[in-house]
C-alpha positions as CSV (number, residue, x, y, z in Angstrom):
1,X,31.1,157.3,98.5
2,X,33.7,154.5,98.3
3,X,35.8,155.1,101.4
4,X,37.7,153.3,104.1
5,X,39.9,150.3,103.6
6,X,39.7,148.5,100.2
7,X,38.6,144.9,100.6
8,X,38.9,141.9,98.2
9,X,36.2,141.6,95.6
10,X,36.1,138.6,93.2
11,X,34.0,138.1,90.1
12,X,33.5,134.9,88.2
13,X,32.5,137.0,85.2
14,X,35.5,139.5,85.1
15,X,37.7,139.9,82.1
16,X,41.0,138.1,82.6
17,X,43.6,140.4,84.1
18,X,46.2,139.6,81.3
19,X,43.6,140.5,78.7
20,X,42.9,143.9,80.4
21,X,46.6,144.7,80.8
22,X,47.7,143.5,77.3
23,X,44.5,143.3,75.2
24,X,46.2,142.9,71.8
25,X,43.3,141.9,69.5
26,X,41.1,140.6,72.4
27,X,37.8,142.4,73.1
28,X,37.4,143.2,76.8
29,X,34.1,142.4,78.5
30,X,32.9,141.3,81.9
31,X,31.4,142.1,85.2
32,X,33.8,143.3,87.9
33,X,34.0,145.8,90.7
34,X,35.7,147.4,93.7
35,X,34.8,147.3,97.4
36,X,35.8,149.2,100.6
37,X,34.8,149.0,104.2
38,X,34.4,151.8,106.7
39,X,33.8,151.5,110.4
40,X,30.0,150.9,110.0
41,X,29.5,150.5,106.3
42,X,30.6,148.7,103.2
43,X,30.6,150.1,99.7
44,X,30.5,147.9,96.6
45,X,30.8,149.3,93.0
46,X,30.1,146.8,90.2
47,X,30.1,147.3,86.4
48,X,29.1,145.5,83.3
49,X,31.5,146.4,80.6
50,X,31.8,145.4,77.0
51,X,34.3,147.0,74.7
52,X,32.2,146.8,71.6
53,X,29.3,149.2,71.6
54,X,26.5,146.8,70.8
55,X,23.1,146.5,72.4
56,X,23.2,143.7,75.0
57,X,20.7,142.7,77.7
58,X,21.3,143.3,81.3
59,X,23.2,140.7,83.3
60,X,21.8,139.1,86.4
61,X,24.4,139.4,89.1
62,X,24.5,138.1,92.7
63,X,26.6,140.2,95.0
64,X,27.6,138.3,98.1
65,X,29.0,140.6,100.8
66,X,30.8,138.7,103.6
67,X,32.8,139.8,106.6
68,X,30.0,141.8,108.2
69,X,29.6,141.7,112.0
70,X,28.1,138.2,112.9
71,X,25.8,139.9,115.4
72,X,24.2,142.0,112.6
73,X,20.7,141.0,111.6
74,X,20.0,143.6,109.0
75,X,21.7,146.6,107.3
76,X,20.4,149.6,105.5
77,X,21.1,149.3,101.7
78,X,21.3,152.2,99.3
79,X,21.6,151.7,95.5
80,X,22.9,154.2,93.0
81,X,23.4,153.7,89.2
82,X,25.0,155.1,86.1
83,X,24.0,153.6,82.8
84,X,22.6,154.7,79.4
85,X,19.6,156.5,81.1
86,X,20.7,157.3,84.6
87,X,23.5,159.6,85.8
88,X,24.5,160.2,82.2
89,X,25.0,163.7,80.9
90,X,26.1,162.3,77.5
91,X,22.7,160.8,76.9
92,X,21.1,164.1,78.1
93,X,23.3,166.1,75.7
94,X,22.3,163.8,72.8
95,X,18.6,164.2,73.6
96,X,19.1,168.0,73.5
97,X,20.4,167.7,70.0
98,X,24.2,167.9,70.9
99,X,24.4,171.6,71.4
100,X,27.9,172.9,70.9
101,X,27.3,176.0,73.1
102,X,24.6,174.9,75.7
103,X,22.4,177.6,77.2
104,X,22.5,178.2,80.9
105,X,19.3,176.0,81.3
106,X,20.9,173.3,79.2
107,X,24.1,173.4,81.2
108,X,22.0,173.1,84.4
109,X,20.2,170.1,83.0
110,X,23.5,168.5,82.0
111,X,24.9,169.1,85.5
112,X,21.8,167.5,87.0
113,X,22.0,164.5,84.6
114,X,25.7,164.0,85.6
115,X,24.9,163.4,89.3
116,X,24.9,159.9,90.6
117,X,21.3,158.8,90.8
118,X,19.8,156.9,93.7
119,X,17.8,154.0,92.2
120,X,15.5,153.3,95.1
121,X,14.8,154.6,98.6
122,X,17.1,153.1,101.3
123,X,15.8,149.7,102.3
124,X,16.7,147.1,105.0
125,X,18.3,143.9,103.9
126,X,18.8,140.7,105.8
127,X,22.2,139.7,107.1
128,X,22.8,136.1,108.1
129,X,26.1,135.0,109.9
130,X,27.9,138.1,108.7
131,X,26.8,137.7,105.0
132,X,24.4,139.5,102.8
133,X,23.4,138.6,99.2
134,X,21.9,141.0,96.7
135,X,20.5,139.8,93.4
136,X,20.5,142.6,90.8
137,X,20.3,143.2,87.1
138,X,23.2,145.2,85.8
139,X,22.5,147.0,82.5
140,X,24.9,146.7,79.6
141,X,27.7,149.2,80.1
142,X,26.2,150.1,83.4
143,X,27.6,150.7,86.9
144,X,25.9,150.2,90.2
145,X,27.0,151.3,93.7
146,X,25.6,149.7,96.8
147,X,26.2,151.0,100.3
148,X,25.3,148.9,103.3
149,X,25.4,150.7,106.7
150,X,24.6,149.6,110.2
């Protein structure tokens, strides 16, 4: 899904690089991501990470995608997610009662739960002067993938 040339992604909410590389006693948390561009698409993966496993509200995130063709007026956007409830075979396994030897039906359900889930149907988003902005809520310990194509 994330293919092509990796492009720069910056986040004003990311954990400091030094903290990630050499955490020591520091607790790592933040919103960060990766992005890549193909010939006629851009993929952006963002995550909301917190080292301590505590219940936290979703974070409101604005994703500004620049460098799109300036002649482009709109792009098709697809959104996928992995969080506590979506694309999560661990949650499904817990709901099954944590079977140590899953049955064939349980294994099939776990495989289905592990697939990256599309959040909404593809939609058209506006592009102005080569830039598109997406306002999203990113669940605690969640990941979202956005693909824009034209």
